[in-house]
C-alpha positions in Angstrom: 0.0 0.0 0.0 1.4 3.4 -1.0 1.8 6.1 1.6 0.8 9.6 0.6 2.0 12.2 3.1 1.4 15.3 1.0 -1.6 16.5 3.0 -3.1 15.9 6.4 -6.0 13.5 6.9 -8.8 15.4 8.7 -9.9 12.2 10.3 -6.5 11.7 12.0 -6.5 15.4 13.1 -9.8 14.9 14.7 -8.8 11.6 16.3 -5.7 13.3 17.9 -8.1 15.8 19.5 -10.8 13.3 20.4 -9.6 9.7 20.6 -12.9 8.6 22.2 -14.8 8.8 18.9 -16.1 5.6 17.3 -13.6 4.0 14.9 -14.9 1.0 12.9 -12.2 -1.5 12.0 -11.8 -3.6 8.9 -10.6 -7.2 9.4 -7.2 -6.4 7.9 -6.5 -4.1 10.9 -7.0 -7.0 13.3 -5.6 -10.1 11.4 -1.8 -10.6 11.7 -0.2 -9.8 8.4 1.5 -12.5 6.5 4.0 -11.3 3.9 6.3 -14.3 4.3 6.8 -14.6 0.5 8.8 -11.3 0.8 10.3 -11.8 4.3 11.9 -14.6 6.3 9.0 -14.6 8.8 5.5 -13.5 9.4 3.9 -12.1 12.4 2.5 -14.7 14.8 -0.5 -13.8 16.9 1.3 -13.3 20.2 3.7 -10.8 18.7 1.0 -9.0 16.7 -1.2 -8.8 19.9 1.7 -7.3 21.9 2.9 -4.7 19.5 -0.3 -3.8 17.7 -3.6 -5.0 19.1 -3.0 -4.2 22.8 -1.8 -0.7 22.1 -4.8 0.0 19.7 -7.3 -1.1 22.4 -5.4 1.0 24.9 -5.4 4.1 22.8 -9.1 4.0 21.7 -12.1 3.5 23.9 -14.8 3.3 21.2 -13.6 0.7 18.7 -16.2 -1.3 16.7 -16.4 -4.0 14.0 -19.3 -5.1 11.9 -20.6 -8.6 12.6 -19.5 -9.6 9.1 -15.9 -8.7 10.1 -16.2 -10.8 13.2 -17.1 -13.8 11.0 -13.8 -13.3 9.2 -11.8 -13.8 12.3 -11.2 -17.5 12.0 -7.8 -17.7 13.7 -8.7 -19.1 17.1 -6.3 -17.0 19.3 -7.4 -13.8 17.5 -11.1 -14.7 17.8 -10.7 -15.5 21.5 -8.9 -12.2 22.0 -11.6 -10.2 20.2 -14.3 -12.0 22.1 -12.6 -11.0 25.3 -12.7 -7.3 24.2 -16.4 -7.7 23.4 -17.1 -9.4 26.8 -15.1 -7.0 28.9 -17.1 -4.9 31.3 -17.4 -2.2 30.1 -17.0 -3.6 26.6 -13.9 -2.5 24.7 -15.3 -3.5 21.3 -18.7 -2.8 19.9 -20.4 -5.0 17.3 -22.4 -3.4 14.5 -25.4 -5.6 13.8 -27.6 -5.3 10.8 -30.5 -6.4 13.0 -30.2 -3.1 14.8 -31.1 -1.1 11.7 -34.6 0.2 11.4 -36.7 -0.6 8.3 -35.9 2.7 6.7 -32.2 2.3 7.5 -32.2 -1.2 5.9 -33.6 0.3 2.7 -30.8 2.9 2.7 -28.2 0.2 3.6 -29.3 -1.9 0.6 -29.1 1.2 -1.6 -25.5 1.9 -0.6 -24.4 -1.7 -0.8 -25.7 -1.8 -4.4 -23.4 1.1 -5.2 -20.4 -0.4 -3.4 -20.3 -4.1 -4.2 -19.7 -3.9 -8.0 -16.4 -2.2 -7.1 -15.4 -5.1 -4.9 -15.2 -8.9 -5.1 -18.4 -9.3 -3.0 -21.6 -10.5 -4.7 -24.7 -10.3 -2.5 -26.4 -12.9 -4.6 -24.0 -15.5 -3.4 -23.1 -13.7 -0.1 -19.5 -14.8 -0.6 -16.9 -13.8 1.9 -14.6 -11.9 -0.4 -14.8 -8.2 0.6 -18.0 -8.9 2.5 -16.8 -7.4 5.7 -15.8 -4.1 4.2 -19.0 -3.7 2.1 -21.2 -4.5 5.1 -19.1 -2.2 7.4 -19.1 0.7 5.1 -22.8 0.5 4.3 -23.6 0.3 8.0 -21.6 3.2 9.2 -22.8 5.4 6.3 -26.4 4.7 7.3 -25.7 5.3 11.0 -23.7 8.5 10.4 -20.5 7.1 11.9 -17.5 8.8 10.5 -14.4 6.7 10.7 -13.4 3.5 9.0 -9.9 2.1 9.6 -8.4 -0.2 7.0 -5.2 -1.6 5.5 -6.6 -2.2 2.0 -6.2 0.1 -1.0 -9.6 -0.6 -2.5 -11.5 -0.2 0.8 -9.8 3.2 1.3 -10.6 4.2 -2.3 -14.3 3.4 -1.8 -14.2 6.2 0.8 -11.7 8.6 -0.7 -13.2 8.4 -4.2 -16.8 8.4 -3.0 -17.9 11.3 -5.2 -16.0 10.1 -8.3 -17.2 6.5 -7.9 -20.7 7.4 -6.6 -20.4 5.0 -3.7 -22.7 6.9 -1.3 -19.9 7.1 1.3 -19.4 10.9 1.0 -19.6 11.4 4.8 -17.3 8.5 5.7 -13.6 9.2 6.4 -10.8 6.6 6.0 -8.0 6.1 8.5 -5.1 4.1 7.2 -3.0 1.7 9.2 0.2 3.8 8.9 -1.7 6.7 10.4 -2.6 4.6 13.4 1.0 3.5 13.7 2.0 7.1 13.7 -0.7 7.9 16.3 0.6 5.2 18.6 4.2 6.4 18.1 3.4 10.1 18.9 1.2 9.3 21.9 3.8 6.9 23.4 1.4 4.0 23.4 3.2 0.8 22.5 6.9 0.1 22.0 8.4 2.4 19.4 11.0 -0.1 18.1 8.2 -2.6 17.6 6.0 0.0 15.7 9.0 0.7 13.5 9.3 -3.0 12.8 5.6 -3.2 12.0 5.8 -0.2 9.7 8.7 -1.7 7.8 6.9 -5.0 7.4 3.7 -3.4 6.1 5.1 -0.6 4.0 8.9 -0.9 3.4 9.5 -4.5 2.5 9.6 -5.0 -1.2 11.9 -3.2 -3.7 8.8 -1.4 -5.1 7.8 -0.2 -1.6 11.3 1.0 -0.9 11.1 3.1 -4.1 7.7 4.6 -3.4 7.4 4.8 0.4 9.6 6.7 2.9 11.8 4.8 5.3 10.9 5.0 9.0 12.7 8.2 10.0 11.6 10.0 6.9 8.0 8.8 7.5 8.0 10.2 11.0 9.5 13.5 9.7 6.9 13.8 7.0 4.0 13.0 9.3 5.3 15.4 11.9 5.3 18.2 9.3 1.6 17.4 8.7 0.3 17.0 12.2 2.6 18.9 14.6 
């Protein structure tokens, strides 16, 4: 995924001011990344939980996922961890359920889904799993007037950022990218900084193409500081 640090993301600016706002997460924010075809190793769950999930749940008090994303979490340790966040008192993770939508909201949800799904690999006729989570998540939060969708997927982000151009109906939704959350954790001193650097390099500075298009860690921090400090 390419990093664009030419202009600040209003969503991240707002989150720095009010980290208690609802942020809906895509599955790829929660699932340990596996880029082992490019690297000698992948992130196992204990490591990913320590350097990423635990800091994220520490930093933000109103995280949420759609029920379709929950269904994607098939890795047993991850599913158990997420369930523990849901069951915590008070809950540390909210679940968006389509059954909570009113009849009018369901009509609008269907309308937005019809605009989104042709731009993804999801087909509601077959209700396949490919991109199902992001389609269901985006339609739900658009209907409910929730602002923020965090993802590490180029197409999911573009559905939001190109809402007007692509007529997705997501004009009021704002995308937050994984590298922006990494920066947030780094600047707020939540999580281990060396580990965040390692995660950044794994996600954004691993292949030769990424090294040509994305900034290395120190340059990334400098460019982000110029935008947000």
